[in-house]
N, C-alpha and C positions, 0 to 999 in steps of 0.2 A: 604709348601714348596714354596717359590717362583721362576721364573729370575727374581729376581731384582740383584744377579748377573752379570747375561750374560749382562744381560740392560743394570746398569754400565756402562762396559766396550765398551758397541759402542758407547759412548759418555764422554768419560775420554777424558787422556792424552793419549799420544804414549804413549806407555812403562810401560801405569799403572798394564796392565794382568803380564805382566814377574816382574814386583815391586813384584806382589804379592805371585807371585809365589815364588818367592828365598826364599818371608817371610813365607814358610809355610813350616814345616822338610819333605816334601814328594815330593815337590821345583817339585809342577803343581796342577791345581786345580780339585777340587774333580770332582767325575758327578753326575748326580741327581740319579742313581742307586745306590750309594755308601749311597748318604741321606736314602734314602729311606732299605735299607737295616737297618740301624739300626734303621729306625720307625718300621719296622717288627720285627726288635730284641723286640724290647723296647714292640709290643703289643703278643711279642709269651711269653709259659710258662718257658720260661729259665730266666724270670726275673718276675717272679713273686716280688718279694719284692720293688722295687724300684718304687719311687712311689716321686711325690714334688721337682724335681729338674730337673735341665736344662744340659743338653749334646753338651758338643760343639760337632757337625760332621766339624771339618775343615782340617782333615790330619796334625795336629799337629802349627797349625798358632797362634794360645794361646802362648803354649808354649813351641812355636818356635827360634828364633835368636834374632828376635826385632832386625834385620839391618844388614851391613857388619862390624859394629863391634864387634856383639859378636858371627860371625862366625869362632866356632874352631873347628869343629869336621873333623878331619883326612877325608882322599880321601880314605885312606884304611882302615874306617869305612863301603864302599859302596858309599856314594854320596854324593857332594859337592855343594853350591848354584854355580849359574853363579853368574857372576861378571857380574853388570850392571852400567851405568851411570844413577844417579840421577837429570842429569842440568836441565831435562823438568822441575821439583818441582820448579827452579829456579823464 
């Protein structure tokens, strides 16, 4: 676990953090404690048969929306991504 994601936002284009948050199913960045919880679970007796695999502790980013064109979840389902301009990427 590294501060890589936090540090990368300090030197990125304005709005990049917001863009990354919107691409996550949780519509927010994760907390270090949430990553630590996953590590502790893997180290616990609750996961004795798990080995040799990777876990993405990313709030659903990999399974996420992959951009505004794929945002089809209804607001009634409990969340809706916040629309943002991607003009700064041009």
